[in-house]
Structure formats: structure tokens, C-alpha cells
C-alpha positions, 0 to 999 in steps of 0.5 A: 387399776379401778378401785373396788367399791364396798360390795366388791371388797366385801365379796373379795374378802369373803372369797379369800377367807373361804379359800384360806379355811376350806381346802380346795374341792371341799367347798361344795361338800360343806353342810348347809347351816342349821335351820334358823328356827332351831335357834329359837327352839327353847322359846315356848309357851306356856313355860315349863313345867306346863306342857308347851303349846307354841314355839317361836320359829322365825324373826323377820327384820329385813331382806337377809332374813329371807334371801340368805341361805345360811348364816354366812350369806346372811352376814354377807347380805347384812354387810353389803350396801343397804337399799332403802327398803331392805329393813323394816323401820316401823311395821304396823300390820301383817297378813299371810296370803294363801301361799303363806307369804307374809305381807307387812305394812311399814309406815316409816317406809311408806311401803308394803313389804312381802316376805316369801320365805320358801321362795327366798325373796322379798318384794316391795310394793306401793313406792312408785307410780301415781298412787304411792303409799304415804302412811300404810296401816291396816291391810287385808287380802280378798278371796281373789288375792287382791291386797287392800291397804288402809293409808292414813296419809292418803285417806284412802284404801288402796287395792293392789293385785298379787303382783303389787300393781294398783287396781283401784282406791276407795275413799273419795274426798270426805269419805275417810279421815284416818283409815287404820284397819280394813277387812273384806267380807267373806264373799269379797263384795264389801269392804269395811274400814275402821276410820279411827279418828272419825269413830266409825266403820265405813262400808264400801262396795268393792265393785263400784268403790262407792261408800255405802254406809257408815256406823258408829260414833264416839262413846262408851256404850254398846255399839260406840267407839273410842278410836277403833283401830282394826276389823276382821270377820269371823267364819260366821260372817260377824264383824269384830272391831278393836275398840282400842281406848275402850279396851274391848272387842265389839261384834257386829253383823255385816250390816252394822247391827251391834251384837256383842262385846268381850274384854274390858280394861284390866291387867288380869288374864283375858283383859285388855289395856291397849288392844291393837289388832284381832285375827281368827284362825281356821279353828275359830281361835281369836288372837288379840294383840295388846300394846301395853301388855306386849303380848298376844292373847288367844281365846277359844270360840267361847271366849275362854282364854286359851293361852298368851304369848309374849311380854314387854322386852327386846328379846325373842318372843318379846315385844315393844308394842305388839301390833298386827297379828295374822294366822295361817294354818298352825302359824301366826305372826305378830308385828313388833312395832318398835322392835322393827320386826315380825315374829312368827310362831307355830302351834306344836300341839293341836290348836284347840287342845286344852 
């Protein structure tokens, strides 16, 4: 008799267990497990007695969290032999595509992971071919669904199509030193890269992949940077830059002219210590993660603090280095970098309600 391998044994044991506890003919009638989000229903912000605005709905750590249809199948998937890319190891940035799928860069895996919760599938991009990812950090998605990944190891921004095929790369020798964040202009014509160690923002033409200009230098004055980590665009076409060590968000025009600053070093509400990423939703709310606070602060368009979510820790709704943040409709997702997971939250009241 041929010996059973580990995965076969697991399935065999599971089948025997089911046969022992489920009467014949009743297996197909079993009710599906309760929605996993129900187990997080008690995690809301702000805490009672204040009226809750936001609740935790999902925690994604790896393949079983999207491919399993029940807690039982999740147990089986988790017990089966693990593939190299089945679990997040050091996630950094996150973005939703227009279908609501979550894309996550992982610097330890050297990969771009896509979680499709509705389709119950996890895809892995950037791990083979001539342009393999080395240290993927920031990412964004263009209006044509092109996925742009800033890779500090390659010193480039790699562009993928929606199926994970490499389209092109930005950054000839000397153009980029340590790209950590990337944003695309609303018209999809121009790419903006936070070159952290070079203390500047680099601007590329998307069509030609050529470097157009750079702006910024190291310092604490208006328009200067101290390790810029992330960039994004407002609905008005303004560029927001996370100026990490200066603990602030700086705002520029699309051509690099300084416009404004908000935030400052401090431990009070609305202040920052180590801001990591910034995102905006369809209503113009501004989300800023802070690695020191272990949370995401949410501001209105007039820069008033609306609420915050999270604290340092390992439990649901807590973070060990809150990193990337992204929005999609009433949802937003936050990377828990050292926790090796992405946590997904949803507004349960209108987002702008005070």
C-alpha cells in the first residue's frame, strides 16, 4: 500500500470525523458557519457609551481567510501543507481595486498579494519573470486598473496589469534611491513617487516612463521633507505627502508648489508621532495611520478630527505598527505590519455624521 502524504491524511481524518458525528444523508443539510464578521461585532469605535460609528468586519492573514467557506474548512486549509505565499509575513501597503479586492505588498515575501473576498480567491503577483519584486512597499491603482508598486530593492516602480503581468517599470539608473510610496494623477497621465532617502518627490510621465522633475529637499521648513513615506491625491487634485520624521502631512499642487501643512509632533488627538500612510475616501475624509500610536486617525475636509480607530496591541482592532491604509465605499483597511495581517473596518453610520 502506498503511504498517505500529510494532506491526504488530514482529509482522511476529517472525512472519518464527519462520518462519525453527522448522520448519513444529513451532511448536505448542515447550515453554513456564521459569517466571520459576526465574531467581530463587539469591536466598535468610539467605545460605549458614545454612539458607535465604525466596526471591525474582517481580519486577513492569509489564504484560508478568503478561500475557506466555513470555520471547519478554514481549519483544514490551515492544517494542510503551507505554500510559500499562503500567509502574510511583513505587509506594508494596501489598496482596494474597483471590484473591492484588497491588494497588499509584502516586503518579506517579495510579492504583491490580492485578496478576493467575494470570489474566495487569493492571487500572488511579482514573484517570477525578469522583473521579480524584491522589497515592494507602496502601491496605487490607476484609472485603467494598472497596479503600480514602489520597490526599494529594485529602485523602481513596477507597473502590472490587472492579471499581474508586468507592463513597464519606472526609474532608470539614478532616478530613484528608495521609493516607498506612489500615487497616480487623477487623469492617469503622471506618476508621483516618494523617494524617501533622497528626501524628495519624483514625477514621471506614465506614457514614456521618463522622469519629468523632482521637488523637495531635507529640512523642516515648508515644502521640505524628513523621510517622506507616502503620497496620495485629493479629489481636488492636490498631492498629500506623509512627511514622517517631521510628523506632518504636507500638501502640494500637481506641479510641486507647496500649499499647506497639517499635523504636528505631539501625543494629543490630531497630532502625530510617526505617520506612515494617508488615504482619502469618496466623501473627502482623510485617514492617517501612525506607527507610534498604533491607530488610524480620521479627519474631516476642514481637518477636524472626526474619530480614531485602534491602539497598540495584538488583539482585534489593535496594531503592531499601523502601516498602509486604503478606502472603498464605507470600508477602510489598515495594515498591521508586525501583526502580519490586514484589518478591515466599516462605517455603520453615514461617514460624515458628527
